[in-house]
Backbone as JSON Lines, residues from 0, in Angstrom:
{"i":0,"aa":"M","n":[7.84,6.48,19.04],"ca":[6.56,7.29,19.08],"c":[6.88,8.51,19.88]}
{"i":1,"aa":"K","n":[6.26,9.55,19.35],"ca":[6.36,10.92,19.89],"c":[5.4,11.09,21.09]}
{"i":2,"aa":"N","n":[5.88,11.83,22.12],"ca":[5.0,11.95,23.31],"c":[4.18,13.23,23.12]}
{"i":3,"aa":"K","n":[4.52,14.18,22.29],"ca":[3.84,15.42,22.18],"c":[2.49,15.23,21.51]}
{"i":4,"aa":"Q","n":[1.49,16.03,21.92],"ca":[0.12,15.94,21.39],"c":[0.04,16.79,20.09]}
{"i":5,"aa":"P","n":[-0.71,16.29,19.15],"ca":[-0.9,17.09,17.89],"c":[-1.71,18.31,18.21]}
{"i":6,"aa":"P","n":[-1.57,19.33,17.43],"ca":[-2.44,20.51,17.6],"c":[-3.89,20.14,17.65]}
{"i":7,"aa":"R","n":[-4.59,20.76,18.53],"ca":[-5.99,20.38,18.73],"c":[-6.87,20.4,17.46]}
{"i":8,"aa":"K","n":[-6.57,21.25,16.55],"ca":[-7.38,21.35,15.31],"c":[-7.16,20.06,14.5]}
{"i":9,"aa":"L","n":[-6.0,19.38,14.6],"ca":[-5.77,18.14,13.84],"c":[-6.38,16.89,14.47]}
{"i":10,"aa":"L","n":[-6.59,16.96,15.74],"ca":[-6.99,15.81,16.46],"c":[-8.27,15.12,15.98]}
{"i":11,"aa":"P","n":[-9.36,15.85,15.59],"ca":[-10.6,15.2,15.0],"c":[-10.17,14.38,13.72]}
{"i":12,"aa":"E","n":[-9.34,14.96,12.84],"ca":[-8.84,14.34,11.62],"c":[-8.09,13.16,11.87]}
{"i":13,"aa":"V","n":[-7.1,13.22,12.81],"ca":[-6.32,12.13,13.15],"c":[-7.16,10.95,13.69]}
{"i":14,"aa":"N","n":[-8.11,11.39,14.56],"ca":[-9.0,10.33,15.12],"c":[-9.82,9.65,14.05]}
{"i":15,"aa":"R","n":[-10.29,10.4,13.12],"ca":[-11.08,9.83,11.92],"c":[-10.14,8.82,11.18]}
{"i":16,"aa":"Q","n":[-9.01,9.24,10.94],"ca":[-8.15,8.38,10.18],"c":[-7.77,7.06,10.86]}
{"i":17,"aa":"I","n":[-7.52,7.26,12.22],"ca":[-7.38,6.0,13.04],"c":[-8.5,5.12,12.96]}
{"i":18,"aa":"D","n":[-9.78,5.7,13.02],"ca":[-10.97,4.86,13.0],"c":[-11.06,4.09,11.75]}
{"i":19,"aa":"V","n":[-10.75,4.84,10.67],"ca":[-10.85,4.13,9.3],"c":[-9.88,2.97,9.2]}
{"i":20,"aa":"I","n":[-8.67,3.16,9.67],"ca":[-7.67,2.12,9.71],"c":[-8.06,0.97,10.59]}
{"i":21,"aa":"R","n":[-8.57,1.3,11.73],"ca":[-9.11,0.24,12.68],"c":[-10.14,-0.55,12.04]}
{"i":22,"aa":"R","n":[-11.04,0.05,11.28],"ca":[-12.15,-0.66,10.68],"c":[-11.51,-1.64,9.65]}
{"i":23,"aa":"R","n":[-10.53,-1.16,8.9],"ca":[-9.82,-2.12,7.94],"c":[-9.21,-3.3,8.79]}
{"i":24,"aa":"M","n":[-8.59,-2.96,9.94],"ca":[-7.94,-4.01,10.67],"c":[-9.03,-5.03,11.12]}
{"i":25,"aa":"D","n":[-10.18,-4.61,11.54],"ca":[-11.27,-5.44,12.01],"c":[-11.74,-6.4,10.82]}
{"i":26,"aa":"K","n":[-11.72,-5.88,9.61],"ca":[-12.16,-6.79,8.49],"c":[-11.02,-7.75,8.25]}
{"i":27,"aa":"I","n":[-9.8,-7.39,8.34],"ca":[-8.67,-8.21,8.16],"c":[-8.73,-9.29,9.18]}
{"i":28,"aa":"D","n":[-8.94,-8.91,10.41],"ca":[-9.0,-9.88,11.52],"c":[-10.13,-10.95,11.25]}
{"i":29,"aa":"A","n":[-11.28,-10.47,10.74],"ca":[-12.34,-11.46,10.43],"c":[-11.86,-12.43,9.34]}
{"i":30,"aa":"R","n":[-11.23,-11.93,8.37],"ca":[-10.63,-12.86,7.38],"c":[-9.61,-13.82,7.93]}
{"i":31,"aa":"L","n":[-8.7,-13.25,8.8],"ca":[-7.75,-14.21,9.45],"c":[-8.42,-15.26,10.25]}
{"i":32,"aa":"V","n":[-9.47,-14.94,11.05],"ca":[-10.13,-16.0,11.81],"c":[-10.76,-17.01,10.87]}
{"i":33,"aa":"A","n":[-11.41,-16.62,9.79],"ca":[-11.95,-17.53,8.86],"c":[-10.89,-18.44,8.24]}
{"i":34,"aa":"L","n":[-9.74,-17.79,7.88],"ca":[-8.65,-18.68,7.29],"c":[-8.02,-19.65,8.32]}
{"i":35,"aa":"L","n":[-7.88,-19.11,9.52],"ca":[-7.25,-19.96,10.53],"c":[-8.28,-21.19,10.83]}
{"i":36,"aa":"N","n":[-9.56,-20.93,10.83],"ca":[-10.5,-21.98,11.0],"c":[-10.55,-22.98,9.82]}
{"i":37,"aa":"E","n":[-10.27,-22.49,8.59],"ca":[-10.16,-23.36,7.47],"c":[-9.03,-24.25,7.6]}
{"i":38,"aa":"R","n":[-7.89,-23.62,8.0],"ca":[-6.66,-24.37,8.24],"c":[-6.84,-25.44,9.29]}
{"i":39,"aa":"A","n":[-7.57,-25.05,10.35],"ca":[-7.86,-25.89,11.48],"c":[-8.58,-27.16,10.98]}
{"i":40,"aa":"R","n":[-9.56,-26.91,10.17],"ca":[-10.38,-28.07,9.57],"c":[-9.51,-28.99,8.77]}
{"i":41,"aa":"C","n":[-8.53,-28.4,8.04],"ca":[-7.53,-29.28,7.35],"c":[-6.77,-30.16,8.33]}
{"i":42,"aa":"A","n":[-6.34,-29.54,9.44],"ca":[-5.58,-30.23,10.5],"c":[-6.39,-31.36,11.03]}
{"i":43,"aa":"Q","n":[-7.65,-31.11,11.3],"ca":[-8.59,-32.27,11.75],"c":[-8.61,-33.34,10.72]}
{"i":44,"aa":"D","n":[-8.75,-33.06,9.47],"ca":[-8.82,-34.08,8.39],"c":[-7.48,-34.88,8.36]}
{"i":45,"aa":"I","n":[-6.48,-34.14,8.48],"ca":[-5.17,-34.79,8.49],"c":[-5.01,-35.75,9.78]}
{"i":46,"aa":"G","n":[-5.46,-35.23,10.85],"ca":[-5.46,-36.07,12.07],"c":[-6.33,-37.36,11.91]}
{"i":47,"aa":"E","n":[-7.42,-37.26,11.28],"ca":[-8.25,-38.49,11.09],"c":[-7.48,-39.42,10.12]}
{"i":48,"aa":"L","n":[-6.84,-38.99,9.14],"ca":[-6.15,-39.81,8.25],"c":[-4.97,-40.5,8.95]}
{"i":49,"aa":"K","n":[-4.25,-39.74,9.63],"ca":[-3.09,-40.28,10.47],"c":[-3.56,-41.31,11.46]}
{"i":50,"aa":"D","n":[-4.73,-41.06,12.06],"ca":[-5.28,-42.05,13.03],"c":[-5.64,-43.35,12.41]}
{"i":51,"aa":"Q","n":[-6.1,-43.32,11.13],"ca":[-6.43,-44.54,10.43],"c":[-5.3,-45.45,10.25]}
{"i":52,"aa":"V","n":[-4.13,-44.88,10.11],"ca":[-2.91,-45.77,9.86],"c":[-1.87,-45.74,11.05]}
{"i":53,"aa":"D","n":[-2.41,-45.2,12.22],"ca":[-1.56,-45.2,13.36],"c":[-0.31,-44.39,13.18]}
{"i":54,"aa":"M","n":[-0.37,-43.3,12.44],"ca":[0.77,-42.41,12.15],"c":[0.83,-41.35,13.33]}
{"i":55,"aa":"E","n":[2.14,-41.03,13.64],"ca":[2.42,-39.94,14.72],"c":[1.82,-38.64,14.29]}
{"i":56,"aa":"V","n":[1.25,-37.87,15.1],"ca":[0.78,-36.59,14.82],"c":[1.93,-35.62,14.49]}
{"i":57,"aa":"Y","n":[2.89,-35.59,15.44],"ca":[4.05,-34.76,15.3],"c":[5.0,-35.25,14.3]}
{"i":58,"aa":"Q","n":[5.18,-34.34,13.18],"ca":[6.06,-34.64,12.1],"c":[7.1,-33.45,11.95]}
{"i":59,"aa":"P","n":[8.3,-33.64,12.71],"ca":[9.23,-32.5,12.65],"c":[9.61,-32.01,11.33]}
{"i":60,"aa":"S","n":[9.74,-32.88,10.37],"ca":[10.24,-32.51,9.05],"c":[9.13,-31.58,8.33]}
{"i":61,"aa":"R","n":[7.88,-31.95,8.61],"ca":[6.73,-31.11,8.03],"c":[6.74,-29.73,8.72]}
{"i":62,"aa":"E","n":[6.97,-29.64,10.0],"ca":[7.02,-28.37,10.67],"c":[8.12,-27.49,10.14]}
{"i":63,"aa":"I","n":[9.31,-28.1,9.87],"ca":[10.39,-27.25,9.3],"c":[10.03,-26.76,7.96]}
{"i":64,"aa":"E","n":[9.39,-27.67,7.28],"ca":[8.94,-27.31,5.9],"c":[8.0,-26.09,5.86]}
{"i":65,"aa":"V","n":[6.98,-26.23,6.73],"ca":[6.03,-25.15,6.87],"c":[6.58,-23.85,7.3]}
{"i":66,"aa":"L","n":[7.41,-23.93,8.29],"ca":[8.12,-22.71,8.75],"c":[9.04,-21.97,7.72]}
{"i":67,"aa":"A","n":[9.67,-22.88,6.93],"ca":[10.52,-22.34,5.9],"c":[9.72,-21.7,4.78]}
{"i":68,"aa":"H","n":[8.56,-22.34,4.51],"ca":[7.65,-21.87,3.47],"c":[7.1,-20.52,3.79]}
{"i":69,"aa":"V","n":[6.58,-20.38,5.02],"ca":[6.01,-19.03,5.42],"c":[6.99,-17.94,5.52]}
{"i":70,"aa":"R","n":[8.18,-18.34,5.94],"ca":[9.3,-17.32,5.95],"c":[9.63,-16.89,4.55]}
{"i":71,"aa":"D","n":[9.68,-17.84,3.56],"ca":[9.91,-17.44,2.18],"c":[8.77,-16.6,1.65]}
{"i":72,"aa":"E","n":[7.52,-16.85,2.02],"ca":[6.44,-16.08,1.49],"c":[6.37,-14.73,2.1]}
{"i":73,"aa":"N","n":[7.06,-14.46,3.31],"ca":[6.89,-13.23,3.97],"c":[7.65,-12.14,3.23]}
{"i":74,"aa":"L","n":[6.85,-11.0,2.99],"ca":[7.39,-9.82,2.32],"c":[7.41,-8.64,3.33]}
{"i":75,"aa":"G","n":[7.2,-8.92,4.58],"ca":[7.24,-7.86,5.51],"c":[5.96,-6.97,5.61]}
{"i":76,"aa":"P","n":[5.87,-6.11,6.54],"ca":[6.9,-5.63,7.51],"c":[7.24,-6.45,8.69]}
{"i":77,"aa":"L","n":[6.43,-7.54,8.86],"ca":[6.87,-8.49,9.97],"c":[8.16,-9.14,9.57]}
{"i":78,"aa":"N","n":[9.1,-9.28,10.48],"ca":[10.32,-9.95,10.1],"c":[10.07,-11.46,10.28]}
{"i":79,"aa":"G","n":[11.06,-12.2,9.71],"ca":[11.06,-13.69,9.66],"c":[10.79,-14.3,11.04]}
{"i":80,"aa":"D","n":[11.53,-13.79,12.04],"ca":[11.31,-14.3,13.48],"c":[9.89,-14.2,13.93]}
{"i":81,"aa":"A","n":[9.28,-13.04,13.62],"ca":[7.91,-12.78,14.03],"c":[6.91,-13.76,13.32]}
{"i":82,"aa":"I","n":[7.11,-13.96,12.13],"ca":[6.33,-14.94,11.31],"c":[6.53,-16.32,11.86]}
{"i":83,"aa":"T","n":[7.81,-16.71,12.15],"ca":[8.04,-18.08,12.77],"c":[7.31,-18.21,14.08]}
{"i":84,"aa":"R","n":[7.43,-17.17,14.89],"ca":[6.71,-17.32,16.29],"c":[5.18,-17.45,16.04]}
{"i":85,"aa":"L","n":[4.56,-16.69,15.13],"ca":[3.16,-16.77,14.92],"c":[2.83,-18.26,14.39]}
{"i":86,"aa":"F","n":[3.56,-18.67,13.44],"ca":[3.22,-19.97,12.85],"c":[3.59,-21.16,13.77]}
{"i":87,"aa":"E","n":[4.57,-20.98,14.68],"ca":[4.7,-21.99,15.69],"c":[3.52,-22.24,16.51]}
{"i":88,"aa":"R","n":[2.88,-21.16,16.89],"ca":[1.63,-21.21,17.68],"c":[0.53,-21.84,16.88]}
{"i":89,"aa":"I","n":[0.43,-21.4,15.57],"ca":[-0.57,-21.94,14.7],"c":[-0.42,-23.55,14.61]}
{"i":90,"aa":"I","n":[0.76,-23.91,14.39],"ca":[1.12,-25.32,14.18],"c":[0.89,-26.01,15.47]}
{"i":91,"aa":"E","n":[1.1,-25.46,16.71],"ca":[0.88,-26.08,17.96],"c":[-0.66,-26.36,18.12]}
{"i":92,"aa":"E","n":[-1.45,-25.36,17.76],"ca":[-2.85,-25.5,17.85],"c":[-3.35,-26.56,16.8]}
{"i":93,"aa":"A","n":[-2.75,-26.53,15.66],"ca":[-3.14,-27.61,14.64],"c":[-2.78,-29.01,15.17]}
{"i":94,"aa":"R","n":[-1.68,-29.21,15.74],"ca":[-1.35,-30.5,16.4],"c":[-2.31,-30.93,17.4]}
{"i":95,"aa":"R","n":[-2.77,-29.94,18.22],"ca":[-3.74,-30.24,19.27],"c":[-5.1,-30.8,18.53]}
{"i":96,"aa":"L","n":[-5.49,-30.05,17.48],"ca":[-6.65,-30.51,16.75],"c":[-6.51,-31.86,16.09]}
{"i":97,"aa":"E","n":[-5.29,-32.19,15.62],"ca":[-4.96,-33.4,14.91],"c":[-5.14,-34.62,15.99]}
{"i":98,"aa":"R","n":[-4.88,-34.33,17.28],"ca":[-4.99,-35.32,18.26],"c":[-6.43,-35.46,18.82]}
{"i":99,"aa":"T","n":[-7.28,-34.51,18.52],"ca":[-8.57,-34.52,19.03],"c":[-9.59,-34.87,17.92]}
{"i":100,"aa":"P","n":[-10.37,-36.0,18.14],"ca":[-11.31,-36.41,17.09],"c":[-12.42,-35.22,16.97]}
{"i":101,"aa":"K","n":[-12.95,-35.21,15.74],"ca":[-14.03,-34.32,15.45],"c":[-15.21,-34.49,16.28]}
């Protein structure tokens, strides 16, 4: 990132463009939250089913499968390690929900 300031005449236009992009990001964030909560409800449903048959919540093979799948789906610009870190956290929260009754 450059440290020099843009010419003053460009600053209002740059700020306007930044605001437009930030509004897009806000909309994307809202969709992400909705999708994460939908995924969380799936985890709760799985947790209830596992509880019915006394199945362990933590399934290492499934976690490996999910992480491989999301890495394969990734087209960037986030790299595979970044996607893995994000989904490890998502999976951790899903596990917590699976352990907690609705």
